[in-house]
Structure formats: C-alpha cells, structure tokens
Backbone bond lengths (Angstrom), bond angles and torsions (degrees), N, CA, C in turn:
res aa  C-N    CA-C-N  psi(-1)  N-CA   C-N-CA  omega(-1)  CA-C   N-CA-C  phi
1 E - - - 1.457 - - 1.518 110.16 -
2 S 1.325 116.79 -39.72 1.463 119.34 -178.99 1.521 110.65 -64.97
3 R 1.373 116.74 -38.76 1.461 119.18 179.40 1.528 110.73 -67.19
4 R 1.364 116.46 -39.02 1.461 118.70 177.00 1.518 110.54 -63.25
5 G 1.337 115.66 -38.90 1.463 119.44 178.36 1.508 111.64 -63.89
6 E 1.356 115.70 -39.08 1.465 119.27 178.58 1.522 110.83 -64.87
7 R 1.363 115.71 -41.80 1.463 118.72 179.76 1.528 110.87 -64.69
8 T 1.348 116.01 -38.31 1.466 119.73 178.25 1.514 111.08 -62.97
9 R 1.353 115.08 -43.93 1.468 118.97 179.45 1.520 110.43 -64.67
10 E 1.348 116.52 -37.88 1.459 119.67 178.84 1.525 111.10 -63.32
11 R 1.358 115.15 -41.99 1.460 118.23 179.32 1.517 110.48 -64.57
12 K 1.345 116.50 -43.26 1.462 119.90 179.56 1.516 110.58 -65.50
13 G 1.343 115.14 -42.20 1.456 118.79 179.05 1.504 111.61 -63.85
14 G 1.350 115.65 -41.70 1.455 119.49 178.23 1.511 111.84 -62.74
15 S 1.347 116.59 -37.73 1.460 120.32 178.04 1.514 111.12 -64.37
16 S 1.344 116.43 -40.89 1.462 120.14 179.46 1.518 110.96 -65.06
17 V 1.343 115.74 -43.01 1.463 119.95 179.59 1.518 110.14 -64.00
18 A 1.342 116.41 -42.79 1.465 119.91 179.40 1.518 111.09 -62.19
19 S 1.344 116.06 -40.64 1.463 119.47 179.33 1.517 110.76 -64.82
20 L 1.322 116.40 -44.32 1.461 119.99 179.14 1.520 110.47 -63.62
21 H 1.344 116.29 -40.99 1.468 120.28 178.55 1.525 110.50 -60.46
22 Q 1.340 117.18 -42.64 1.460 120.78 179.88 1.522 111.15 -64.68
23 I 1.331 116.53 -40.80 1.465 120.92 179.15 1.516 110.53 -62.56
24 L 1.333 116.87 -45.49 1.461 120.58 179.86 1.527 110.86 -66.66
25 A 1.335 116.70 -38.72 1.464 120.07 178.48 1.520 110.90 -63.91
26 D 1.337 116.50 -41.86 1.463 120.49 178.57 1.519 110.80 -63.05
27 E 1.333 115.62 -41.02 1.463 119.52 -179.18 1.527 110.82 -66.26
28 C 1.338 117.19 -41.02 1.468 120.22 177.96 1.525 110.77 -62.35
29 Q 1.342 116.14 -42.13 1.459 119.64 178.39 1.522 110.38 -62.38
30 Q 1.337 116.10 -41.77 1.460 120.78 179.39 1.524 111.01 -61.63
31 L 1.323 116.35 -44.72 1.460 120.42 -178.83 1.524 111.18 -67.00
32 N 1.335 117.71 -44.49 1.466 120.93 -179.60 1.520 111.45 -64.84
33 E 1.329 116.40 -41.47 1.455 121.09 -179.80 1.522 110.31 -60.74
34 A 1.320 116.35 -43.90 1.461 120.72 -179.59 1.524 111.36 -67.73
35 F 1.324 116.42 -44.95 1.465 119.66 -177.14 1.526 110.94 -65.02
36 N 1.324 116.49 -42.44 1.465 119.68 179.72 1.528 111.02 -62.40
37 H 1.332 115.85 -40.21 1.464 119.14 177.44 1.526 110.58 -63.13
38 W 1.319 116.85 -43.79 1.471 121.02 -178.38 1.525 111.11 -64.32
39 I 1.327 117.19 -39.30 1.465 120.76 179.25 1.526 110.66 -60.03
40 V 1.332 116.74 -40.27 1.465 120.69 -176.45 1.524 111.92 -80.37
41 H 1.335 116.69 -44.63 1.466 120.56 -170.55 1.528 114.01 -104.47
42 R 1.306 117.22 -17.31 1.466 122.34 -177.19 1.525 112.13 60.66
43 T 1.300 116.24 30.15 1.460 122.71 171.67 1.526 107.73 -133.28
44 P 1.325 118.29 156.43 1.461 119.69 -178.39 1.528 112.54 -67.34
45 F 1.310 115.05 150.65 1.460 122.17 169.34 1.526 106.33 -79.02
46 V 1.327 117.30 122.85 1.465 121.99 -170.97 1.525 110.80 -103.98
47 T 1.323 115.51 124.02 1.461 122.12 173.64 1.521 108.62 -114.18
48 V 1.328 116.83 127.07 1.464 121.67 175.67 1.518 107.96 -97.36
49 K 1.331 115.23 120.54 1.464 120.53 -178.27 1.525 109.45 -115.08
50 A 1.325 116.37 137.26 1.459 120.60 178.15 1.520 109.34 -148.69
51 A 1.328 115.56 150.94 1.462 122.37 175.38 1.518 107.13 -119.56
52 M 1.326 117.01 124.53 1.466 119.47 -170.67 1.519 111.71 -146.10
53 T 1.324 114.54 168.56 1.453 121.48 173.08 1.528 108.92 -80.89
54 L 1.320 116.37 175.69 1.460 119.56 -179.54 1.525 112.02 -64.80
55 D 1.334 117.31 -23.86 1.462 119.44 177.59 1.524 112.12 -96.01
56 G 1.339 116.41 19.91 1.452 120.94 170.02 1.508 116.24 77.70
57 K 1.333 118.00 22.46 1.460 121.19 -179.46 1.530 110.29 -99.34
58 I 1.340 114.98 136.24 1.466 119.86 177.79 1.519 111.63 -103.69
59 A 1.324 117.51 -7.19 1.468 122.12 177.66 1.520 108.38 -166.88
60 T 1.318 115.67 159.37 1.460 120.29 175.41 1.525 109.73 -73.92
61 A 1.311 116.43 174.23 1.461 120.52 177.65 1.524 110.83 -62.11
62 A 1.334 117.04 -26.73 1.466 121.26 178.40 1.520 112.17 -82.86
63 G 1.326 117.24 -4.12 1.459 121.03 178.04 1.510 114.82 93.47
64 E 1.335 118.11 4.39 1.466 120.40 -179.12 1.523 110.24 -77.73
65 S 1.341 115.17 130.11 1.469 119.43 -178.11 1.525 112.92 -135.86
66 K 1.308 119.42 -1.27 1.464 122.99 -176.98 1.515 110.18 -105.04
67 W 1.357 115.64 118.70 1.464 122.41 -10.78 1.506 107.98 -118.49
68 I 1.308 116.76 137.34 1.459 120.62 177.80 1.523 110.17 -80.29
69 T 1.314 117.23 -47.50 1.464 120.74 -179.87 1.523 110.66 -97.54
70 S 1.309 115.50 168.92 1.461 122.19 -176.01 1.523 111.78 -78.26
71 G 1.326 114.92 168.08 1.459 120.10 176.07 1.516 111.97 -60.44
72 K 1.337 116.99 -35.76 1.468 119.77 178.84 1.522 111.01 -64.79
73 A 1.319 116.48 -39.93 1.466 119.49 178.86 1.520 110.80 -67.44
74 R 1.330 116.71 -39.54 1.465 119.25 179.61 1.521 110.60 -67.48
75 A 1.324 116.59 -36.02 1.464 119.36 176.58 1.525 110.44 -66.19
76 Y 1.326 116.14 -40.25 1.468 119.41 178.60 1.525 110.60 -64.84
77 A 1.324 116.70 -34.29 1.467 120.27 179.18 1.524 111.20 -62.95
78 M 1.331 116.80 -28.13 1.462 119.80 176.64 1.524 110.90 -62.77
79 K 1.335 116.82 -30.10 1.462 120.27 177.60 1.522 110.71 -65.45
80 L 1.324 116.17 -36.49 1.464 119.69 177.28 1.524 110.34 -64.21
81 R 1.322 116.15 -40.00 1.467 119.13 176.82 1.524 110.79 -64.78
82 Q 1.319 116.00 -36.74 1.459 119.44 -178.05 1.521 111.25 -61.29
83 G 1.324 117.24 -30.64 1.453 120.32 -178.43 1.513 114.01 -88.12
84 A 1.339 117.50 2.88 1.464 120.83 -177.50 1.525 111.06 -107.91
85 D 1.330 115.04 151.18 1.465 120.39 173.56 1.518 111.32 -83.41
86 A 1.328 116.53 -29.62 1.459 120.50 -176.40 1.517 109.58 -149.02
87 I 1.323 114.85 155.55 1.455 122.26 176.94 1.518 107.84 -123.09
88 L 1.327 117.46 141.15 1.459 121.80 -176.44 1.519 110.69 -126.82
89 V 1.337 115.31 134.61 1.464 121.71 172.88 1.521 108.33 -137.45
90 G 1.322 115.99 166.79 1.451 120.94 173.15 1.513 110.17 -90.76
91 V 1.315 116.43 163.25 1.462 120.25 -177.61 1.524 111.57 -63.85
92 N 1.339 118.20 -27.29 1.463 119.34 179.09 1.521 111.56 -62.72
93 T 1.329 116.86 -33.45 1.464 120.17 175.46 1.519 110.47 -66.11
94 V 1.315 116.88 -40.39 1.468 120.98 177.68 1.523 110.06 -64.07
95 L 1.328 117.26 -43.60 1.461 121.21 -179.31 1.527 111.85 -66.18
96 A 1.324 116.84 -37.77 1.464 120.56 -175.38 1.519 113.00 -80.63
97 D 1.335 117.24 -40.78 1.464 120.75 -169.93 1.523 114.89 -115.61
98 N 1.328 118.04 -16.75 1.464 121.82 -174.16 1.531 110.79 46.72
99 P 1.329 117.74 56.62 1.470 120.69 -175.68 1.520 112.46 -75.77
100 S 1.325 115.54 158.01 1.465 120.79 175.04 1.524 111.14 -83.55
101 L 1.333 116.58 -34.35 1.472 122.20 -179.61 1.521 111.86 57.02
102 T 1.307 115.78 39.47 1.456 121.11 176.72 1.523 108.82 -110.75
103 L 1.319 115.53 170.64 1.457 120.63 174.96 1.508 106.88 -93.17
104 R 1.318 115.76 94.21 1.457 120.69 -175.85 1.523 110.29 -74.89
105 P 1.346 116.92 142.13 1.465 118.68 175.39 1.518 109.78 -69.20
106 F 1.318 117.28 144.18 1.451 120.62 176.76 1.513 109.29 -152.56
107 R 1.304 114.76 160.42 1.462 121.68 178.14 1.527 108.03 -133.02
108 S 1.302 115.59 135.11 1.457 120.24 172.85 1.525 107.23 -121.27
109 S 1.331 116.28 -178.57 1.463 119.28 -179.97 1.518 111.76 -69.31
110 K 1.345 117.60 -15.90 1.457 120.30 -174.27 1.528 113.26 -109.01
111 F 1.324 117.45 -31.76 1.459 117.97 -174.63 1.518 110.16 -157.20
112 K 1.316 115.54 168.87 1.455 122.13 -179.39 1.519 108.71 -134.01
113 V 1.313 115.62 138.56 1.460 121.30 176.28 1.517 108.41 -121.43
114 Q 1.304 116.80 128.25 1.447 121.63 178.75 1.524 110.06 -77.54
115 G 1.329 116.58 151.49 1.450 121.01 176.31 1.518 111.09 -69.83
116 S 1.308 116.75 149.73 1.449 121.15 176.70 1.514 108.43 -156.63
117 R 1.311 116.08 177.57 1.450 120.55 -177.52 1.525 110.26 -98.27
118 L 1.309 114.89 156.20 1.450 121.55 -174.93 1.522 107.68 -144.89
119 R 1.319 116.71 134.62 1.462 119.18 177.39 1.528 109.29 -68.28
120 R 1.330 116.59 136.61 1.460 121.74 -174.38 1.530 109.99 -118.40
121 I 1.336 115.90 126.02 1.454 122.21 -178.66 1.531 108.24 -114.00
122 I 1.330 117.05 125.35 1.457 122.19 -179.72 1.525 109.01 -114.43
123 L 1.340 117.12 119.17 1.460 120.90 173.72 1.527 107.95 -81.12
124 D 1.307 116.42 111.21 1.466 120.92 -172.41 1.526 108.90 -144.20
125 S 1.304 116.50 76.41 1.468 120.58 -170.93 1.523 113.10 -58.10
126 M 1.346 118.22 -32.27 1.460 120.68 -176.82 1.525 113.07 -109.33
127 A 1.331 117.48 17.73 1.476 122.57 175.72 1.527 111.69 55.83
128 R 1.325 116.19 50.62 1.468 121.01 -179.18 1.520 113.41 -94.38
129 T 1.319 118.35 0.85 1.464 120.14 179.85 1.525 110.02 -57.65
130 P 1.343 118.39 125.45 1.469 120.14 -179.96 1.527 111.13 -63.75
131 F 1.312 116.09 145.95 1.462 120.15 -179.05 1.528 112.21 -70.42
132 D 1.337 117.23 -15.65 1.464 120.06 178.02 1.527 112.40 -104.19
133 A 1.330 117.56 12.19 1.470 120.75 178.48 1.522 110.19 -65.39
134 K 1.320 116.16 147.70 1.466 120.53 -178.55 1.524 111.99 -59.11
135 V 1.325 116.68 -35.44 1.467 119.18 -175.23 1.523 112.77 -68.20
136 V 1.345 117.34 -14.87 1.468 119.46 178.55 1.523 112.70 -117.60
137 T 1.336 117.15 0.56 1.466 119.31 -179.16 1.522 113.79 -121.22
138 D 1.334 118.81 -15.98 1.461 118.84 -177.03 1.529 110.88 -80.62
139 E 1.324 115.85 -178.47 1.463 120.74 -175.46 1.525 113.11 -68.54
140 H 1.334 117.15 -12.38 1.461 120.72 -179.33 1.529 112.30 -104.62
141 A 1.321 117.60 16.95 1.471 120.85 -177.18 1.521 112.07 -57.63
142 V 1.336 116.02 -27.69 1.464 119.40 179.35 1.526 111.27 -63.99
143 L 1.336 116.86 -19.52 1.461 121.24 179.92 1.527 112.56 -93.19
144 T 1.321 117.36 2.49 1.457 121.47 -179.31 1.523 110.76 -93.32
145 T 1.322 116.30 130.83 1.462 122.17 174.29 1.521 108.32 -120.81
146 I 1.313 116.23 121.53 1.458 121.99 178.34 1.524 107.81 -101.41
147 V 1.316 115.93 119.42 1.464 121.26 -177.10 1.523 108.58 -97.84
148 V 1.316 116.14 116.13 1.463 121.56 -177.34 1.527 109.79 -117.04
149 S 1.321 115.24 164.09 1.463 120.37 175.80 1.525 109.31 -97.24
150 K 1.308 115.79 171.73 1.463 120.30 178.57 1.523 112.07 -69.21
151 L 1.333 116.78 -12.52 1.460 121.11 179.32 1.522 112.55 -84.40
152 A 1.322 117.66 -9.66 1.463 121.18 -177.52 1.528 110.70 -64.33
153 P 1.345 117.44 142.20 1.465 120.77 177.75 1.527 110.70 -58.04
154 K 1.297 116.49 127.12 1.473 120.89 -175.50 1.515 111.90 -61.38
155 S 1.333 117.78 -34.36 1.464 120.17 -178.67 1.522 111.10 -65.25
156 R 1.325 117.20 -40.51 1.467 120.24 179.34 1.522 110.72 -71.75
157 V 1.325 116.82 -38.27 1.465 119.98 177.42 1.522 110.01 -60.21
158 A 1.328 117.08 -44.19 1.466 121.11 -179.87 1.519 111.12 -64.58
159 A 1.331 117.01 -39.25 1.464 120.31 -179.99 1.524 111.10 -68.02
160 L 1.320 117.39 -41.67 1.464 120.41 179.04 1.521 111.27 -66.69
161 A 1.325 116.52 -32.45 1.467 120.61 -179.27 1.521 112.17 -65.96
162 K 1.328 117.18 -16.02 1.463 120.47 178.52 1.531 112.05 -80.04
163 C 1.327 116.69 -17.77 1.466 118.69 -176.92 1.527 113.30 -123.49
164 A 1.315 118.10 -3.95 1.471 121.00 178.67 1.521 108.41 -158.43
165 N 1.320 115.24 173.18 1.463 119.85 174.42 1.526 109.12 -79.93
166 V 1.300 116.98 136.49 1.463 121.60 177.76 1.519 108.65 -119.52
167 M 1.322 115.88 130.81 1.455 122.26 179.28 1.530 107.73 -117.83
168 I 1.312 116.99 120.86 1.462 121.10 -179.91 1.524 108.48 -95.04
169 A 1.321 115.26 116.27 1.462 120.32 -176.34 1.520 110.70 -81.54
170 P 1.319 117.45 147.43 1.471 120.49 174.72 1.519 110.00 -71.86
171 D 1.314 116.16 171.90 1.460 120.06 177.22 1.523 109.83 -59.63
172 T 1.334 115.61 143.43 1.455 120.48 -179.70 1.522 110.58 -60.36
173 K 1.328 115.87 130.33 1.468 120.50 -176.82 1.522 112.63 -79.48
174 A 1.311 116.02 -34.85 1.465 119.49 -174.94 1.520 109.85 -125.73
175 V 1.316 115.94 155.05 1.457 120.53 177.69 1.525 108.48 -74.82
176 S 1.319 116.27 124.65 1.454 120.47 -179.24 1.523 110.10 -76.89
177 R 1.325 116.00 149.38 1.458 120.54 173.91 1.520 110.65 -78.29
178 V 1.334 117.66 -4.36 1.456 121.67 -176.04 1.522 109.49 -121.00
179 P 1.337 119.09 109.36 1.456 121.08 179.87 1.516 111.36 -75.93
180 H 1.286 117.47 85.36 1.467 123.56 -174.50 1.515 108.02 -143.94
181 P 1.353 118.18 150.22 1.466 119.34 179.09 1.519 114.22 -51.11
182 A 1.356 116.47 -28.92 1.467 118.46 178.86 1.519 110.88 -62.72
183 S 1.364 116.10 -24.63 1.458 118.74 -178.77 1.523 111.46 -72.50
184 R 1.326 117.63 -11.35 1.459 120.15 173.65 1.527 110.48 -72.52
185 I 1.304 114.60 -14.47 1.457 120.55 177.56 1.521 107.84 -105.92
186 D 1.304 116.12 127.66 1.462 121.11 179.76 1.525 108.26 -72.18
187 L 1.326 116.06 100.45 1.460 120.35 -175.45 1.519 112.11 -66.18
188 R 1.311 117.41 -32.78 1.470 119.35 176.84 1.528 109.93 -64.36
189 W 1.320 116.04 -42.66 1.468 119.74 176.12 1.522 110.33 -60.53
190 L 1.341 116.26 -42.52 1.462 120.20 -179.32 1.521 110.78 -61.78
191 L 1.326 117.56 -44.05 1.463 120.28 179.64 1.524 111.07 -63.84
192 E 1.318 116.79 -39.05 1.472 119.41 176.88 1.522 110.65 -64.29
193 R 1.313 116.25 -40.23 1.464 120.76 179.61 1.532 110.77 -65.27
194 L 1.318 116.82 -44.84 1.464 120.28 179.01 1.522 110.75 -65.21
195 G 1.323 116.79 -39.25 1.460 119.75 177.49 1.511 111.64 -61.78
196 A 1.334 116.90 -39.00 1.463 120.88 178.19 1.521 111.57 -66.32
197 E 1.338 116.39 -21.75 1.460 121.65 177.80 1.527 111.20 -96.48
198 N 1.331 115.83 19.99 1.473 123.29 174.68 1.527 113.89 66.42
199 V 1.310 116.92 27.56 1.464 120.35 170.71 1.524 106.92 -85.62
200 T 1.318 116.68 108.41 1.467 120.49 -175.81 1.521 112.67 -90.39
201 S 1.326 117.44 -24.46 1.464 120.33 -177.76 1.518 109.68 -140.16
202 L 1.320 115.83 136.82 1.463 122.50 -177.57 1.515 108.75 -127.31
203 L 1.322 116.26 126.56 1.461 122.01 177.57 1.523 108.35 -103.68
204 V 1.321 116.47 115.43 1.463 121.67 179.93 1.523 108.34 -92.58
205 E 1.328 116.35 118.40 1.463 121.97 178.70 1.523 109.69 -121.26
206 G 1.302 116.53 40.11 1.456 120.59 -176.08 1.511 112.62 -81.11
207 G 1.326 114.92 -177.34 1.449 120.82 172.69 1.512 110.16 -80.27
208 G 1.324 115.93 -169.48 1.450 120.24 -175.13 1.511 114.68 -61.35
209 D 1.344 116.97 -35.61 1.460 119.53 -178.66 1.524 111.92 -71.52
210 V 1.328 116.26 -43.84 1.467 119.46 178.70 1.525 110.06 -65.23
211 N 1.334 116.65 -43.77 1.466 119.45 177.43 1.527 111.02 -57.40
212 A 1.340 115.84 -43.42 1.462 119.82 179.46 1.520 111.42 -65.55
213 S 1.332 116.95 -35.84 1.466 120.19 179.70 1.520 111.03 -58.06
214 F 1.329 116.47 -39.23 1.463 120.06 179.95 1.527 111.47 -80.68
215 L 1.325 117.39 -45.54 1.461 120.10 -174.61 1.526 112.42 -69.84
216 L 1.325 117.60 -47.59 1.459 120.41 -174.25 1.518 112.91 -76.97
217 N 1.320 116.95 -12.56 1.461 120.16 177.01 1.523 112.39 -104.64
218 G 1.339 116.35 13.36 1.459 120.34 174.12 1.510 114.52 69.18
219 L 1.334 117.50 29.85 1.459 121.03 -176.52 1.523 113.11 -106.91
220 A 1.319 117.82 -2.98 1.467 121.83 179.31 1.522 109.66 -102.18
221 H 1.316 115.80 144.22 1.463 121.14 -178.94 1.531 112.86 -110.68
222 R 1.308 116.69 -23.88 1.462 120.60 -178.16 1.527 108.66 -148.77
223 V 1.315 116.02 150.15 1.459 120.90 172.62 1.519 108.93 -119.44
224 A 1.327 115.39 149.77 1.461 123.14 172.95 1.523 105.89 -135.24
225 F 1.318 116.12 98.76 1.457 121.93 -175.00 1.527 109.74 -110.74
226 F 1.322 115.48 121.13 1.458 121.69 174.63 1.534 108.12 -93.55
227 Y 1.333 116.27 131.51 1.461 121.67 178.55 1.527 109.54 -116.68
228 A 1.333 115.62 124.13 1.461 120.77 176.64 1.528 109.12 -97.10
229 P 1.334 118.19 147.30 1.468 120.82 179.62 1.530 110.93 -76.40
230 K 1.326 114.75 64.54 1.466 121.81 -179.33 1.526 108.50 -141.41
231 I 1.319 116.00 157.34 1.462 122.09 175.31 1.523 107.98 -131.39
232 I 1.325 116.77 126.41 1.465 121.70 178.98 1.524 110.64 -98.51
233 G 1.333 117.17 -45.43 1.453 120.28 -179.22 1.527 112.23 70.52
234 G 1.310 116.02 -177.27 1.461 120.64 176.70 1.514 112.83 95.40
235 R 1.331 115.77 131.89 1.467 119.14 -178.03 1.522 111.89 -69.60
236 D 1.342 117.02 -23.61 1.458 119.83 -177.27 1.524 113.61 -99.77
237 A 1.329 116.90 -1.28 1.465 119.00 175.68 1.524 108.98 -65.07
238 R 1.318 116.35 148.60 1.465 120.64 -172.15 1.523 111.39 -79.94
239 K 1.315 114.88 133.67 1.461 121.66 -174.70 1.525 111.12 -94.76
240 A 1.319 115.38 154.91 1.466 120.37 178.06 1.519 111.34 -68.00
241 V 1.325 116.80 -36.00 1.469 122.34 177.12 1.522 107.01 -130.38
242 A 1.320 116.57 114.49 1.462 121.51 -175.85 1.530 109.93 -104.25
243 G 1.326 116.45 -133.61 1.458 119.77 -178.01 1.519 111.48 72.45
244 D 1.312 117.26 -167.01 1.461 122.41 -179.47 1.520 112.72 -85.38
245 G 1.318 117.42 -13.98 1.449 119.99 -178.35 1.519 112.09 69.29
246 V 1.313 115.88 -160.23 1.469 121.05 -179.93 1.522 109.12 -112.58
247 A 1.318 116.12 155.12 1.464 120.97 -177.92 1.521 112.36 -84.73
248 R 1.328 116.96 -26.84 1.459 120.93 -176.15 1.521 110.19 -124.81
249 V 1.309 115.32 144.02 1.465 120.24 177.32 1.520 110.34 -58.85
250 A 1.325 116.50 -34.37 1.467 120.56 -179.51 1.522 111.97 -62.24
251 D 1.329 116.46 -22.25 1.463 120.58 -179.35 1.525 112.87 -93.59
252 A 1.314 117.13 2.63 1.463 120.29 -179.33 1.526 110.76 -60.24
253 I 1.320 115.42 148.02 1.465 120.36 176.45 1.522 108.22 -66.24
254 K 1.307 116.37 126.84 1.464 120.73 -176.67 1.523 110.01 -103.21
255 L 1.317 114.93 140.98 1.458 122.49 -179.45 1.520 109.73 -114.25
256 H 1.317 115.93 148.90 1.464 120.36 174.41 1.525 108.93 -141.60
257 D 1.316 116.16 173.41 1.469 121.77 -172.78 1.526 110.04 52.38
258 V 1.319 115.15 45.46 1.467 121.17 -176.17 1.525 110.34 -75.94
259 E 1.316 115.64 133.19 1.466 121.54 176.21 1.525 108.98 -131.57
260 W 1.328 115.24 138.95 1.462 121.73 175.50 1.521 108.67 -113.16
261 R 1.312 115.74 141.53 1.462 120.37 179.01 1.525 108.81 -141.04
262 R 1.315 115.48 137.06 1.466 121.02 175.92 1.523 108.42 -82.97
263 V 1.325 116.70 126.71 1.465 121.99 177.06 1.523 106.97 -127.01
264 G 1.328 116.43 97.07 1.453 119.28 -173.16 1.520 108.83 61.40
265 P 1.330 118.46 -132.89 1.466 120.51 178.23 1.523 113.36 -82.11
266 D 1.322 117.03 -3.80 1.461 121.88 -173.83 1.529 111.68 -101.80
267 L 1.319 115.55 168.79 1.457 122.50 175.00 1.523 109.29 -118.87
268 L 1.329 116.03 139.61 1.459 122.08 175.92 1.522 108.65 -113.61
269 L 1.320 116.04 123.23 1.456 121.93 173.78 1.517 108.46 -105.27
270 T 1.325 116.07 125.72 1.464 120.65 172.05 1.521 107.64 -121.98
271 A 1.317 116.23 141.58 1.462 120.03 -177.36 1.513 109.76 -162.25
272 R 1.324 115.47 156.52 1.457 122.10 172.82 1.524 109.17 -85.58
273 V 1.319 115.51 145.93 1.461 121.20 177.41 1.522 108.58 -95.96
274 E 1.326 117.10 129.67 1.470 120.32 179.10 1.522 110.45 -70.35
C-alpha cells in the first residue's frame, strides 16, 4: 500500500510539474513573441482577451457580467496579465465595473502568481473617468494613463491630470471601420507612442466596441477568448466584438495557429490574427 501511495504521489507530483512547466513555457513564448514584434515594428504586440458565453455575450442587457467564467479561468487570465507590459480598457468598462486592472496575487492547486503592478491605459476620448475611480485613486495611479481626444473638456482633463497621466491624442488620421468613441483616438498613433515608451506587449480587455476597434482595424495580433458553458441570449446583451462587423463572410477576420485548452469548466481559445 505504501508503494502504491508513493506511485500515486509521484504521478500527481509529475502532473503538477508538467502543468507548471507548460505554464512557464507559454509565458516565455508570450514574452518572446511580444519582444520580437516590438524589435521589428516598435509597437506593442496586441492581444485581445475576452470572457464570454457560448453565444458570444460578455454581459447581459442590464450590464451584469460577474461572473461568466469560473474562478479557474479568471485565475488563468491573471497569467495573461503577467506577460503584458500594459493593459487597456475603454472608459465604459471603468464606468460600469470600476476595475483595479492590477495583477492580483492568486494561488491555485497547480501554481502561484505573486501580485505586481501593471501599466493601465484607459481610452477615454471625452475625459469621463470618474475622479473616484480605482485606476486614479489607488496606490498604482502613477501607472495609469488616460488617453483623451482634443474634444475633451479642458477642465476635466486638467483635473484628471492631477491624479494620473493624461495623454492627448491628435486628430484621427484615418476613418475607422468601427463607429465608436474610441475611434476619436488614433489607435495607430497610440500604439506607436506606447512602443516608443518601451511597451512591448498590450493586453486589451475592453468591451465589444474597444475589441472591435482593434480587431476590425487590423491592430490585434492574438486573441485569447474564454468560453463558459452558458448561454445568455438577447439582442441587447453585450457582445465580445461589436461594431458594424463585415458585410461578407470572405472579409471575416481569420485566425490561425488555433489552440483550445480546458480551464476548469471553461474553454480557452488562443490564436494568431491574420
């Protein structure tokens, strides 16, 4: 019995080591992929991450989204943040959820990730970020950059500049395929600016409009989509990718190097964007 117990522990231990090895290998690949892209293009490698139901909803029509995916999936998502230099959301996410957007420490049965700081980018064309939002009041506010347009009220821009970094974007150079306030901000200019500030990897965790702004304008390089075994339905429920979409199937965004992974009860799809 003792020998069987030892063999069982060895198998369990080997499984834990293999899982940790895979996690570290994935993280190294993520870091190398981003750095190599930055060296060549001098812009961040952009990953769009979303957590959704099987019918592609990230929230109900009432805006409720906690929690669509499992605790294991949310813990795994922290690993994606760990491999990024910066995280980006739209102001609507700040208004709806008041997120911290930090790399929270967590422990699972297989591995542990320590908490750390992460640069936070807020797309906020009209400077609507609340003055009491966590991203501008917590101990990491110095790492928050609020990107506004020239149309933003000067009084609010000045007030936000007292508690966070404010970046005023130039007029949009090109017409965006996505009619969204984020399109008032020249995202290509923003990526060039972040690249010049040594941001090699950017994790986009926006809502459907922000996700569409990056995907439909050819600015995303990888997707990480978590799917929960749930269906929300409803024409007004919030989608993972919004905007006007494409008119023809032939114009659909194509993915390659697709990988599926089981994370608790959920599925994680990772893929490169063509």
